[in-house]
N, CA and C atoms as an extended XYZ file, in Angstrom:
219
Properties=species:S:1:pos:R:3:atomname:S:1:resname:S:1:resid:I:1 pbc="F F F"
N       -53.687      -29.603     -376.111 N   MET     1
C       -52.893      -29.046     -374.957 CA  MET     1
C       -51.946      -30.170     -374.487 C   MET     1
N       -50.802      -29.839     -374.485 N   SER     2
C       -49.603      -30.806     -373.887 CA  SER     2
C       -49.835      -30.773     -372.466 C   SER     2
N       -49.399      -31.873     -372.184 N   LEU     3
C       -49.436      -32.122     -370.650 CA  LEU     3
C       -48.747      -31.123     -369.772 C   LEU     3
N       -47.540      -30.931     -370.338 N   SER     4
C       -46.604      -29.994     -369.491 CA  SER     4
C       -47.142      -28.525     -369.412 C   SER     4
N       -48.185      -28.190     -370.325 N   SER     5
C       -48.778      -26.506     -370.307 CA  SER     5
C       -49.793      -26.589     -369.177 C   SER     5
N       -50.480      -27.739     -368.526 N   LYS     6
C       -51.504      -27.927     -367.730 CA  LYS     6
C       -50.905      -27.499     -366.361 C   LYS     6
N       -51.586      -26.717     -365.874 N   LYS     7
C       -51.479      -26.255     -364.305 CA  LYS     7
C       -51.838      -27.103     -363.431 C   LYS     7
N       -51.418      -27.249     -362.173 N   HIS     8
C       -51.797      -28.000     -361.004 CA  HIS     8
C       -51.625      -27.221     -359.545 C   HIS     8
N       -52.661      -27.378     -358.671 N   TRP     9
C       -52.457      -26.702     -357.570 CA  TRP     9
C       -52.955      -27.485     -356.445 C   TRP     9
N       -52.169      -27.448     -355.135 N   LYS    10
C       -52.361      -28.202     -354.150 CA  LYS    10
C       -53.477      -27.592     -353.222 C   LYS    10
N       -54.514      -27.799     -353.284 N   LEU    11
C       -55.445      -27.270     -352.475 CA  LEU    11
C       -55.246      -27.122     -350.785 C   LEU    11
N       -54.949      -28.472     -350.585 N   GLN    12
C       -54.886      -28.646     -349.408 CA  GLN    12
C       -54.424      -30.071     -348.938 C   GLN    12
N       -53.464      -30.155     -347.914 N   GLU    13
C       -52.572      -31.574     -347.677 CA  GLU    13
C       -53.144      -32.168     -346.290 C   GLU    13
N       -53.872      -32.998     -346.331 N   PHE    14
C       -54.122      -33.695     -345.038 CA  PHE    14
C       -53.444      -34.682     -344.555 C   PHE    14
N       -53.085      -34.891     -343.392 N   VAL    15
C       -52.481      -35.636     -342.403 CA  VAL    15
C       -53.563      -36.553     -341.784 C   VAL    15
N       -53.774      -37.695     -342.515 N   ALA    16
C       -54.997      -38.292     -342.202 CA  ALA    16
C       -54.828      -39.678     -341.448 C   ALA    16
N       -54.023      -40.537     -341.749 N   HIS    17
C       -53.970      -41.922     -341.278 CA  HIS    17
C       -52.481      -42.350     -340.717 C   HIS    17
N       -52.603      -43.356     -339.886 N   SER    18
C       -51.329      -43.791     -339.344 CA  SER    18
C       -50.668      -45.084     -340.338 C   SER    18
N       -51.577      -45.263     -341.405 N   ALA    19
C       -51.370      -46.404     -342.488 CA  ALA    19
C       -51.738      -46.030     -343.658 C   ALA    19
N       -51.821      -46.835     -344.718 N   ASN    20
C       -52.098      -46.398     -346.026 CA  ASN    20
C       -53.469      -46.092     -346.133 C   ASN    20
N       -53.919      -44.862     -346.957 N   VAL    21
C       -55.198      -44.631     -347.194 CA  VAL    21
C       -55.594      -45.234     -348.446 C   VAL    21
N       -56.550      -45.968     -348.345 N   ASN    22
C       -57.442      -46.894     -349.436 CA  ASN    22
C       -58.465      -46.485     -350.263 C   ASN    22
N       -59.217      -45.510     -349.680 N   CYS    23
C       -60.394      -44.732     -350.158 CA  CYS    23
C       -60.806      -43.274     -349.858 C   CYS    23
N       -61.217      -42.818     -350.671 N   LEU    24
C       -61.802      -41.311     -350.286 CA  LEU    24
C       -63.027      -41.019     -351.122 C   LEU    24
N       -63.720      -40.272     -350.650 N   ALA    25
C       -65.027      -39.934     -351.148 CA  ALA    25
C       -65.392      -38.550     -350.806 C   ALA    25
N       -65.753      -37.728     -351.935 N   PHE    26
C       -66.195      -36.545     -351.702 CA  PHE    26
C       -67.876      -36.535     -351.561 C   PHE    26
N       -68.325      -35.295     -350.486 N   GLY    27
C       -69.911      -35.245     -350.617 CA  GLY    27
C       -70.577      -34.893     -351.881 C   GLY    27
N       -71.792      -35.553     -352.082 N   HIS    28
C       -72.407      -35.119     -353.367 CA  HIS    28
C       -72.795      -33.849     -353.783 C   HIS    28
N       -73.369      -33.342     -352.497 N   LYS    29
C       -74.221      -32.050     -352.668 CA  LYS    29
C       -72.995      -30.846     -352.656 C   LYS    29
N       -72.075      -30.826     -351.678 N   SER    30
C       -71.266      -29.381     -351.663 CA  SER    30
C       -69.908      -29.695     -352.237 C   SER    30
N       -69.285      -30.876     -352.184 N   GLY    31
C       -67.877      -31.090     -352.465 CA  GLY    31
C       -67.194      -30.701     -351.376 C   GLY    31
N       -67.471      -30.091     -350.104 N   ARG    32
C       -66.850      -29.584     -349.297 CA  ARG    32
C       -66.720      -30.284     -347.954 C   ARG    32
N       -67.115      -31.607     -348.074 N   VAL    33
C       -66.607      -32.642     -347.206 CA  VAL    33
C       -66.310      -33.944     -347.683 C   VAL    33
N       -65.420      -34.624     -346.953 N   LEU    34
C       -64.939      -35.854     -347.604 CA  LEU    34
C       -64.634      -36.951     -346.530 C   LEU    34
N       -64.434      -38.271     -346.784 N   VAL    35
C       -64.400      -39.107     -345.786 CA  VAL    35
C       -62.969      -39.838     -346.518 C   VAL    35
N       -62.246      -40.234     -345.659 N   THR    36
C       -61.071      -41.085     -345.848 CA  THR    36
C       -61.021      -42.358     -345.007 C   THR    36
N       -60.650      -43.581     -345.784 N   GLY    37
C       -60.488      -44.844     -345.062 CA  GLY    37
C       -59.263      -45.447     -345.287 C   GLY    37
N       -58.531      -46.052     -344.062 N   GLY    38
C       -57.188      -46.675     -344.271 CA  GLY    38
C       -57.031      -47.923     -343.743 C   GLY    38
N       -55.845      -48.361     -343.896 N   ASP    39
C       -55.198      -49.918     -343.280 CA  ASP    39
C       -55.209      -49.509     -341.720 C   ASP    39
N       -55.338      -48.321     -341.078 N   ASP    40
C       -55.407      -48.151     -339.582 CA  ASP    40
C       -56.898      -48.523     -339.089 C   ASP    40
N       -57.874      -48.977     -339.983 N   LYS    41
C       -59.184      -49.346     -339.637 CA  LYS    41
C       -59.843      -47.854     -339.348 C   LYS    41
N       -59.453      -46.956     -339.385 N   ASN    42
C       -60.458      -45.509     -339.300 CA  ASN    42
C       -60.718      -44.828     -340.329 C   ASN    42
N       -62.019      -44.423     -340.007 N   VAL    43
C       -62.894      -43.539     -341.405 CA  VAL    43
C       -62.764      -41.942     -340.576 C   VAL    43
N       -62.232      -41.251     -341.351 N   ASN    44
C       -62.040      -39.630     -340.954 CA  ASN    44
C       -63.075      -38.905     -341.656 C   ASN    44
N       -63.725      -38.129     -341.320 N   LEU    45
C       -64.545      -37.137     -341.832 CA  LEU    45
C       -63.816      -35.625     -341.859 C   LEU    45
N       -63.827      -34.980     -342.841 N   TRP    46
C       -63.212      -33.719     -343.109 CA  TRP    46
C       -63.992      -32.870     -343.621 C   TRP    46
N       -63.772      -31.490     -343.070 N   ALA    47
C       -64.531      -30.206     -343.914 CA  ALA    47
C       -63.012      -29.727     -344.721 C   ALA    47
N       -63.393      -29.656     -346.082 N   VAL    48
C       -62.209      -28.936     -346.879 CA  VAL    48
C       -61.947      -27.486     -346.565 C   VAL    48
N       -60.905      -27.163     -345.997 N   GLY    49
C       -60.472      -25.892     -345.345 CA  GLY    49
C       -60.085      -25.839     -344.326 C   GLY    49
N       -60.581      -27.015     -343.585 N   LYS    50
C       -60.140      -27.185     -341.952 CA  LYS    50
C       -58.783      -28.012     -341.887 C   LYS    50
N       -58.193      -27.936     -340.952 N   PRO    51
C       -56.750      -28.577     -340.909 CA  PRO    51
C       -56.760      -29.869     -340.230 C   PRO    51
N       -57.894      -30.072     -339.507 N   ASN    52
C       -57.967      -31.491     -338.761 CA  ASN    52
C       -59.537      -31.945     -339.004 C   ASN    52
N       -59.524      -33.207     -338.805 N   CYS    53
C       -60.743      -34.055     -339.047 CA  CYS    53
C       -61.599      -33.676     -337.958 C   CYS    53
N       -63.145      -33.760     -338.538 N   ILE    54
C       -64.232      -33.474     -337.818 CA  ILE    54
C       -64.362      -34.590     -337.107 C   ILE    54
N       -64.367      -35.753     -337.248 N   MET    55
C       -64.758      -37.051     -336.764 CA  MET    55
C       -63.827      -38.253     -336.834 C   MET    55
N       -63.579      -39.028     -336.024 N   VAL    56
C       -62.854      -40.383     -336.415 CA  VAL    56
C       -63.581      -41.375     -335.918 C   VAL    56
N       -63.894      -42.368     -336.941 N   CYS    57
C       -64.529      -43.734     -336.244 CA  CYS    57
C       -63.823      -44.973     -336.482 C   CYS    57
N       -63.579      -45.794     -335.769 N   ASN    58
C       -62.763      -46.849     -335.909 CA  ASN    58
C       -63.274      -48.064     -336.112 C   ASN    58
N       -63.420      -48.720     -337.142 N   LEU    59
C       -63.989      -49.764     -337.591 CA  LEU    59
C       -63.374      -50.838     -337.623 C   LEU    59
N       -63.783      -51.995     -336.491 N   GLU    60
C       -62.742      -53.080     -336.402 CA  GLU    60
C       -63.030      -54.235     -337.830 C   GLU    60
N       -62.515      -53.553     -338.819 N   MET    61
C       -63.053      -54.595     -340.082 CA  MET    61
C       -61.310      -55.018     -340.484 C   MET    61
N       -61.437      -56.066     -341.192 N   GLN    62
C       -60.275      -56.614     -341.830 CA  GLN    62
C       -59.275      -55.536     -342.992 C   GLN    62
N       -60.456      -55.146     -343.941 N   PHE    63
C       -60.127      -54.222     -344.923 CA  PHE    63
C       -61.137      -53.250     -345.306 C   PHE    63
N       -60.835      -52.278     -345.644 N   LEU    64
C       -61.642      -50.968     -345.772 CA  LEU    64
C       -61.307      -50.597     -347.056 C   LEU    64
N       -61.990      -50.713     -348.244 N   MET    65
C       -61.703      -50.526     -349.582 CA  MET    65
C       -62.639      -49.479     -350.265 C   MET    65
N       -63.833      -49.145     -349.710 N   LEU    66
C       -64.695      -48.361     -350.511 CA  LEU    66
C       -65.637      -47.771     -349.599 C   LEU    66
N       -65.755      -46.419     -349.638 N   LEU    67
C       -66.687      -45.316     -349.066 CA  LEU    67
C       -67.276      -44.703     -349.978 C   LEU    67
N       -68.403      -44.297     -349.490 N   ASP    68
C       -69.488      -43.494     -350.523 CA  ASP    68
C       -70.369      -42.722     -349.510 C   ASP    68
N       -70.859      -41.641     -350.022 N   PHE    69
C       -72.127      -40.873     -349.384 CA  PHE    69
C       -73.375      -41.508     -349.799 C   PHE    69
N       -74.276      -41.600     -348.951 N   GLU    70
C       -75.689      -41.950     -349.610 CA  GLU    70
C       -76.562      -40.770     -349.640 C   GLU    70
N       -77.319      -40.747     -350.894 N   ASP    71
C       -78.120      -39.407     -351.201 CA  ASP    71
C       -79.393      -39.906     -350.126 C   ASP    71
N       -79.870      -38.968     -349.636 N   ILE    72
C       -81.099      -39.225     -348.827 CA  ILE    72
C       -82.018      -38.269     -349.379 C   ILE    72
N       -83.424      -38.590     -349.823 N   ASN    73
C       -84.309      -37.836     -350.401 CA  ASN    73
C       -85.423      -37.430     -349.283 C   ASN    73
């Protein structure tokens, strides 16, 4: 299949951070939550389909480059 015949959809656009976004992770179980981290030192928690973030955590870290969800058994 050629690249030009593939279809792409924009599911949702988030206005997330006041600076560059460096990392993003989707929840492992549902895929309906995600976290974003950026140069503004904020970590935002989102529910897919909701226009605003659920929670904002400000981390006084110099760099935020990796986020992930931990599986708890």
